[in-house]
C-alpha positions as CSV (number, residue, x, y, z in Angstrom):
1,X,-24.4,9.5,-14.7
2,X,-24.9,12.6,-16.9
3,X,-24.0,15.9,-16.3
4,X,-21.4,17.2,-13.8
5,X,-21.5,16.1,-10.2
6,X,-22.7,19.2,-7.8
7,X,-19.4,18.3,-5.3
8,X,-16.9,17.7,-8.1
9,X,-17.7,20.9,-9.7
10,X,-17.3,22.8,-5.8
11,X,-14.2,20.1,-5.2
12,X,-12.5,21.4,-8.8
13,X,-13.1,25.1,-7.7
14,X,-11.5,24.8,-4.4
15,X,-9.2,21.7,-4.1
16,X,-5.5,21.7,-5.4
17,X,-4.5,19.7,-7.9
18,X,-1.1,19.1,-6.4
19,X,-2.9,16.1,-4.6
20,X,-5.5,14.6,-6.8
21,X,-4.9,11.2,-8.5
22,X,-8.2,10.8,-10.5
23,X,-9.4,7.9,-12.7
24,X,-12.9,8.9,-13.0
25,X,-15.4,11.2,-11.3
26,X,-15.7,9.9,-8.1
27,X,-16.8,11.2,-4.9
28,X,-18.0,9.7,-1.7
29,X,-20.5,11.1,1.0
30,X,-21.0,7.8,3.1
31,X,-20.0,4.6,3.3
32,X,-20.4,0.9,5.1
33,X,-18.7,-2.3,5.2
34,X,-17.3,-2.5,1.9
35,X,-19.8,0.1,0.3
36,X,-19.4,3.7,-0.6
37,X,-22.3,6.3,-1.6
38,X,-21.4,8.9,-3.9
39,X,-23.3,12.4,-4.3
40,X,-25.5,11.1,-6.9
41,X,-26.5,8.3,-4.5
42,X,-25.2,5.6,-6.5
43,X,-23.7,2.7,-4.8
44,X,-20.4,1.4,-5.0
45,X,-18.5,-1.9,-4.3
46,X,-15.0,-0.3,-3.1
47,X,-12.3,-2.8,-4.1
48,X,-10.0,0.2,-3.1
49,X,-10.5,0.5,0.4
50,X,-9.1,4.3,-0.4
51,X,-5.6,2.6,-1.5
52,X,-6.0,0.4,1.7
53,X,-6.8,2.9,4.5
54,X,-10.0,1.3,5.2
55,X,-9.5,-2.0,5.6
56,X,-11.5,-3.0,8.0
57,X,-14.4,-1.2,6.3
58,X,-16.2,2.0,6.2
59,X,-17.5,3.1,8.9
60,X,-17.1,-0.3,11.2
61,X,-19.4,0.1,14.5
62,X,-15.9,-0.7,16.5
63,X,-14.1,2.2,15.0
64,X,-16.7,4.1,15.0
65,X,-17.6,3.8,18.9
66,X,-13.9,4.5,19.8
67,X,-13.4,7.6,17.9
68,X,-16.9,8.6,19.6
69,X,-15.4,8.0,23.3
70,X,-12.1,9.9,22.0
71,X,-14.1,12.9,20.6
72,X,-16.0,13.3,23.9
73,X,-13.2,12.6,26.5
74,X,-11.0,15.6,24.6
75,X,-8.2,13.6,25.5
76,X,-5.5,15.7,23.9
77,X,-3.8,16.6,20.6
78,X,-0.6,14.8,20.4
79,X,1.9,12.9,22.8
80,X,4.6,15.8,21.6
81,X,4.4,17.7,25.5
82,X,2.2,15.7,26.8
83,X,1.0,12.0,26.7
84,X,-2.7,10.4,26.5
85,X,-4.3,7.1,27.6
86,X,-4.9,6.2,23.8
87,X,-1.7,6.5,22.4
88,X,0.1,5.0,24.9
89,X,-2.3,2.0,24.8
90,X,-2.1,2.0,21.0
91,X,1.6,1.8,20.9
92,X,1.6,-1.0,23.6
93,X,-0.7,-3.0,21.0
94,X,1.8,-2.4,18.6
95,X,4.7,-4.1,20.1
96,X,2.6,-6.7,21.2
97,X,2.0,-7.6,17.3
98,X,5.2,-7.0,15.6
99,X,8.6,-9.3,16.9
100,X,11.6,-8.0,17.7
101,X,14.5,-6.7,20.5
102,X,13.2,-6.4,23.4
103,X,13.8,-2.7,24.2
104,X,11.2,-0.9,21.9
105,X,9.8,2.3,20.8
106,X,7.1,3.6,18.7
107,X,7.1,6.8,17.1
108,X,3.6,8.0,15.9
109,X,2.6,10.1,12.9
110,X,-0.1,10.9,10.3
111,X,0.6,9.0,6.8
112,X,3.4,6.7,5.7
113,X,5.5,8.8,4.1
114,X,6.4,10.8,7.2
115,X,6.7,7.3,8.8
116,X,9.4,6.4,6.6
117,X,10.7,9.8,6.2
118,X,11.1,9.4,10.5
119,X,12.6,6.1,10.3
120,X,14.9,7.3,7.6
121,X,16.0,10.0,9.7
122,X,16.3,8.3,12.9
123,X,18.5,5.2,11.1
124,X,20.7,8.1,10.1
125,X,21.0,9.6,13.2
126,X,21.4,6.4,15.1
127,X,24.1,4.9,12.4
128,X,25.9,8.1,12.1
129,X,25.4,7.3,8.4
130,X,24.3,8.9,5.6
131,X,23.5,6.4,2.4
132,X,20.2,4.7,2.2
133,X,19.6,1.3,-0.3
134,X,16.2,1.1,-1.6
135,X,14.7,-0.3,-5.0
136,X,13.5,0.3,-8.3
137,X,9.2,0.5,-8.4
138,X,9.3,1.0,-4.5
139,X,7.1,3.6,-3.3
140,X,7.6,5.2,0.3
141,X,6.1,8.5,-0.2
142,X,4.3,11.4,-1.6
143,X,6.9,13.7,-0.5
144,X,10.3,14.4,1.2
145,X,13.0,11.9,1.9
146,X,10.8,8.7,1.4
147,X,9.7,9.8,-2.4
148,X,13.3,10.5,-3.0
149,X,14.2,7.1,-2.4
150,X,10.6,5.7,-4.1
151,X,11.7,4.3,-7.3
152,X,8.1,4.7,-8.7
153,X,9.0,8.8,-8.4
154,X,13.0,8.2,-9.4
155,X,12.5,6.3,-12.2
156,X,9.4,8.7,-13.2
157,X,11.8,11.4,-13.5
158,X,12.2,13.1,-10.2
159,X,15.3,13.8,-8.3
160,X,16.7,10.9,-6.1
161,X,18.0,11.6,-3.0
162,X,22.2,12.3,-3.4
163,X,22.9,10.0,-0.6
164,X,21.2,6.7,-1.9
165,X,21.0,4.0,-4.3
166,X,18.1,2.1,-6.1
167,X,18.6,-1.9,-7.0
168,X,16.3,-4.0,-8.6
169,X,13.6,-5.7,-6.9
170,X,13.5,-9.6,-8.1
171,X,10.3,-11.3,-9.4
172,X,8.9,-14.3,-8.8
173,X,8.4,-16.2,-11.5
174,X,8.2,-19.8,-10.5
175,X,11.4,-20.8,-12.7
176,X,13.6,-21.6,-10.0
177,X,17.0,-21.1,-12.0
178,X,15.9,-18.0,-13.2
179,X,14.9,-16.5,-9.5
180,X,18.0,-18.0,-8.3
181,X,19.9,-16.1,-10.8
182,X,18.0,-12.9,-10.5
183,X,18.5,-13.3,-6.8
184,X,22.2,-13.8,-7.5
185,X,22.8,-10.8,-9.3
186,X,20.6,-8.4,-6.9
187,X,22.7,-9.6,-3.9
188,X,26.0,-9.2,-5.4
189,X,24.7,-5.4,-6.3
190,X,23.6,-5.4,-2.2
191,X,26.8,-6.3,-1.3
192,X,28.8,-3.8,-3.6
193,X,26.7,-1.1,-2.2
194,X,26.9,-2.2,1.4
195,X,30.7,-2.8,1.3
196,X,31.8,0.4,1.6
197,X,30.6,0.8,5.3
198,X,28.6,3.9,5.0
199,X,25.0,2.9,4.7
200,X,22.5,3.2,7.3
201,X,19.8,1.4,6.1
202,X,17.9,-0.5,3.3
203,X,14.3,0.1,2.7
204,X,12.0,-2.4,1.4
205,X,8.3,-3.5,0.7
206,X,7.9,-7.3,1.2
207,X,6.2,-7.0,-2.0
208,X,5.8,-4.2,-4.0
209,X,2.4,-2.8,-4.1
210,X,2.3,0.5,-6.3
211,X,5.4,-0.9,-8.4
212,X,2.9,-3.3,-10.0
213,X,2.2,-5.9,-7.1
214,X,5.3,-7.6,-7.5
215,X,6.0,-10.3,-5.2
216,X,10.1,-11.3,-5.1
217,X,11.1,-14.9,-4.9
218,X,11.7,-16.7,-1.5
219,X,15.3,-16.0,0.1
220,X,15.2,-12.3,-1.0
221,X,14.4,-10.6,2.3
222,X,15.8,-13.0,4.2
223,X,19.3,-12.3,2.1
224,X,18.3,-8.5,2.8
225,X,18.2,-9.2,6.4
226,X,21.6,-10.9,6.9
227,X,23.4,-8.8,4.7
228,X,22.4,-5.6,6.0
229,X,22.9,-6.9,9.8
230,X,26.4,-7.8,8.6
231,X,27.5,-4.6,7.6
232,X,25.7,-2.8,10.4
233,X,22.9,-1.2,8.5
234,X,19.0,-1.1,9.4
235,X,16.8,-3.2,7.7
236,X,13.4,-1.0,7.5
237,X,10.1,-3.1,6.2
238,X,7.4,-0.6,4.8
239,X,4.3,-2.3,5.6
240,X,2.5,0.8,5.3
241,X,0.4,-0.6,2.3
242,X,0.3,-4.6,2.4
243,X,0.7,-4.5,6.5
244,X,-2.0,-5.6,9.1
245,X,-3.4,-8.2,7.5
246,X,-3.7,-7.6,4.0
247,X,-1.6,-10.6,2.7
248,X,-2.9,-13.2,4.3
249,X,-0.6,-12.8,7.7
250,X,-0.6,-10.2,9.8
251,X,2.6,-8.5,8.7
252,X,4.0,-9.1,4.7
253,X,7.6,-9.7,6.4
254,X,6.3,-12.6,8.1
255,X,6.0,-14.7,4.6
256,X,10.0,-15.3,5.3
257,X,10.0,-15.1,9.1
258,X,12.3,-12.3,9.0
259,X,12.3,-9.8,12.1
260,X,13.3,-6.3,10.2
261,X,14.8,-3.5,12.3
262,X,12.2,-1.0,11.8
263,X,8.8,-1.5,10.5
264,X,6.8,1.5,9.3
265,X,2.7,1.1,9.2
266,X,0.0,3.7,8.0
267,X,-3.3,3.4,6.0
268,X,-4.9,0.5,7.1
269,X,-3.6,1.3,11.0
270,X,-6.1,4.7,11.1
271,X,-9.3,3.2,9.9
272,X,-9.9,6.1,7.8
273,X,-8.1,8.7,9.8
274,X,-4.3,10.3,9.8
275,X,-2.5,7.6,11.2
276,X,1.0,5.9,10.9
277,X,3.7,4.5,12.7
278,X,7.3,3.3,13.3
279,X,8.1,0.3,15.7
280,X,11.9,0.1,16.5
281,X,14.6,-0.5,18.8
282,X,15.0,2.2,21.8
283,X,18.6,3.0,20.3
284,X,17.2,3.9,17.0
285,X,14.0,6.0,17.9
286,X,15.5,7.8,21.0
287,X,18.6,8.4,19.5
288,X,17.6,12.0,18.7
289,X,15.2,13.5,21.0
290,X,12.6,16.3,19.4
291,X,13.8,15.5,15.9
292,X,10.5,14.5,14.5
293,X,8.0,17.3,15.5
294,X,4.2,16.5,14.7
295,X,1.7,18.7,16.4
296,X,-0.9,16.6,16.4
297,X,1.1,13.0,16.0
298,X,-0.8,10.3,18.7
299,X,-3.9,12.8,19.1
300,X,-6.2,10.4,21.0
301,X,-8.8,10.3,18.1
302,X,-6.6,8.9,15.5
303,X,-4.8,6.6,18.4
304,X,-7.8,5.3,19.5
305,X,-9.1,4.5,16.0
306,X,-5.9,2.6,15.2
307,X,-6.4,0.5,18.5
308,X,-9.6,-0.7,17.6
309,X,-8.6,-1.2,13.9
310,X,-6.1,-3.8,15.7
311,X,-8.8,-5.3,17.8
312,X,-11.2,-5.6,14.7
313,X,-8.3,-7.4,12.7
314,X,-7.8,-9.9,15.6
315,X,-11.7,-10.2,16.8
316,X,-13.0,-11.0,13.3
317,X,-10.2,-13.2,11.9
318,X,-9.4,-10.5,9.2
319,X,-5.7,-12.4,8.7
320,X,-7.7,-15.4,7.8
321,X,-10.5,-13.8,5.6
322,X,-7.9,-12.0,3.7
323,X,-6.0,-15.2,2.8
324,X,-9.5,-16.7,2.2
325,X,-11.1,-14.0,0.1
326,X,-7.9,-13.7,-1.9
327,X,-7.8,-17.2,-3.3
328,X,-11.4,-17.2,-3.8
329,X,-10.9,-13.7,-6.1
330,X,-7.5,-15.9,-7.8
331,X,-10.2,-18.7,-8.7
332,X,-12.7,-16.6,-9.9
333,X,-10.5,-14.5,-12.5
334,X,-9.0,-17.6,-13.8
335,X,-12.3,-19.0,-14.5
336,X,-12.8,-15.8,-16.8
337,X,-9.5,-15.3,-18.1
338,X,-10.1,-18.0,-20.4
339,X,-12.6,-16.1,-22.3
340,X,-10.8,-12.9,-21.6
341,X,-7.7,-12.9,-23.5
342,X,-6.6,-9.1,-22.1
343,X,-6.0,-10.9,-18.7
344,X,-2.4,-11.4,-19.0
345,X,-1.4,-12.1,-15.3
346,X,-2.9,-11.9,-11.8
347,X,-0.4,-11.7,-8.8
348,X,0.0,-10.2,-5.2
349,X,-0.4,-12.2,-2.0
350,X,-4.0,-12.4,0.2
351,X,-6.5,-9.0,-0.5
352,X,-3.2,-7.3,-2.0
353,X,-3.6,-8.0,-5.7
354,X,-2.7,-7.2,-9.1
355,X,-4.2,-7.9,-12.4
356,X,-1.9,-7.1,-15.0
357,X,-3.8,-6.3,-18.6
358,X,-2.5,-6.7,-22.1
359,X,-4.3,-5.2,-25.0
360,X,-2.4,-7.8,-27.6
361,X,-4.2,-11.5,-27.2
362,X,-1.2,-13.0,-28.4
363,X,1.2,-11.7,-25.6
364,X,0.2,-15.1,-23.6
365,X,2.2,-16.9,-26.7
366,X,5.0,-14.3,-27.1
367,X,6.0,-13.4,-23.4
368,X,4.1,-10.2,-23.2
369,X,5.1,-8.3,-26.4
370,X,3.3,-5.5,-27.4
371,X,2.4,-2.1,-27.2
372,X,2.6,-1.1,-23.4
373,X,1.1,2.5,-23.9
374,X,-1.9,0.5,-25.7
375,X,-1.8,-1.7,-22.3
376,X,-2.3,1.7,-20.3
377,X,-5.0,3.0,-22.3
378,X,-7.2,-0.2,-22.1
379,X,-6.9,-0.1,-18.4
380,X,-7.3,3.0,-17.8
381,X,-11.0,2.4,-19.7
382,X,-11.5,-0.5,-17.7
383,X,-11.2,1.0,-14.4
384,X,-13.6,4.0,-15.8
385,X,-16.2,1.9,-16.9
386,X,-15.8,-0.8,-13.5
387,X,-16.8,3.0,-11.9
388,X,-20.1,3.2,-14.4
389,X,-20.9,-0.4,-13.6
390,X,-20.8,0.2,-10.1
391,X,-17.3,-0.3,-8.1
392,X,-14.2,1.7,-7.5
393,X,-10.9,0.0,-8.6
394,X,-7.5,2.1,-9.4
395,X,-4.6,1.4,-11.5
396,X,-0.9,1.2,-10.4
397,X,2.1,0.5,-13.3
398,X,-0.2,2.3,-16.1
399,X,-1.8,-1.2,-17.1
400,X,-2.2,-3.4,-13.7
401,X,-5.6,-2.7,-11.7
402,X,-5.2,-3.3,-8.0
403,X,-7.6,-4.8,-6.0
404,X,-6.9,-4.0,-2.1
405,X,-10.7,-4.5,-1.0
406,X,-11.5,-4.6,2.9
407,X,-10.5,-7.6,4.5
408,X,-14.4,-8.2,5.4
409,X,-15.1,-8.4,1.8
410,X,-17.7,-11.2,1.7
411,X,-17.7,-14.0,-0.7
412,X,-20.9,-12.5,-2.6
413,X,-19.2,-9.2,-2.9
414,X,-16.3,-10.7,-4.4
415,X,-17.9,-12.7,-7.1
416,X,-19.7,-9.8,-7.8
417,X,-16.3,-8.0,-8.1
418,X,-15.1,-10.4,-10.7
419,X,-18.5,-10.3,-12.5
420,X,-17.8,-6.3,-12.9
421,X,-14.3,-6.8,-13.8
422,X,-15.4,-9.2,-16.4
423,X,-18.2,-7.0,-18.0
424,X,-16.0,-4.1,-17.6
425,X,-13.0,-5.7,-20.0
426,X,-15.3,-7.1,-22.5
427,X,-17.4,-3.6,-22.9
428,X,-14.1,-1.6,-22.9
429,X,-13.1,-3.9,-26.2
430,X,-16.5,-3.4,-27.5
431,X,-15.6,0.6,-27.7
432,X,-17.9,1.3,-24.6
433,X,-15.3,4.3,-23.4
434,X,-14.6,7.0,-25.5
435,X,-11.4,8.9,-25.0
436,X,-13.3,12.1,-24.3
437,X,-15.1,10.7,-21.3
438,X,-11.4,9.6,-20.0
439,X,-9.2,12.8,-21.2
440,X,-9.8,14.9,-18.0
441,X,-8.5,12.1,-15.5
442,X,-4.8,11.7,-15.1
443,X,-4.2,9.3,-12.9
444,X,-0.6,8.4,-12.3
């Protein structure tokens, strides 16, 4: 690992920095299953799955066959002005898997960002209202309207949507009285905002991912749903990052048995190709014809990949697998936590897990007091050391390591992952990673 990677040198000369979120000098030239290979020939265990986009693993045979067939057929570049069978079949499959009103539609896109942009625009068009309610810590997109209602960006200093408001997102704590008080406070704030009668939609993640893997108290989604409906506002559930099996259920909102008005998908849906979808009532998604125009949305190749992903999740029992591997990883982390005081908390659902690190060994006793900057620096070094040891893992919220591996991660790979994590933390504690090594990588 000495010297600069030729591929990364070329990348530095030609790829715009505006789209780079780098934590270490990573490259990927190939992959299979839960492993990727970099341009130096190193095999790395992928604990991110490209931020969840490769949820059925890299180069899954079913996805590869579907894409090859669609490419060879040349069935069309979109559903903009002509339909194609792959796009229609994907939409039908999504409607079969998302419960809701009988007359519904699917809007296809390229990314979670444009799915949420489209959902917000459709909600505003259908209701004739402008205001949107969202949550601190939420992530709904990397640009446009979806970014401007994303708490992670607005809280970080980017301008928020002038027609939106951010509410607190409550966190499950195990303390029922505290959780009840938090819900009462959030619902009171929500009721106050909804009372104006001009709210088009409430957009929410069933648990926050980039916000730090925050799982809300039970009753949160149900309360949002009831209040939004009573006020004539639409509930948009953002399943872009945690949907399609990752939480141990097919959809994250199923943990509370809710049926949102609109559901958005992305990342995992494409199997590594650009694909997203909005599922919602026909009265909403047909309300403003030709208002969401993406020239290559619904192209046959991405749609075929998406349908193969849905079929793979079902055929291989990956929803159940995510629940099982997530439980295993939690047990493994608990075993190493006794000798690893930097592990402060583990949270999330299924294979959407966050490991919060704190530098101060006394933080367990004092409720987490200690310099957050030091914790973030320690976490940054930890993911760098993990890369050196042979694993890909990224950070969210500064000091939270996010584990979102492929849903078909094996028990042996899970064991190896946590062994590397424990080694990385211990090595960083001993000074294994220098300031100079991490300096070029800004992360968030």
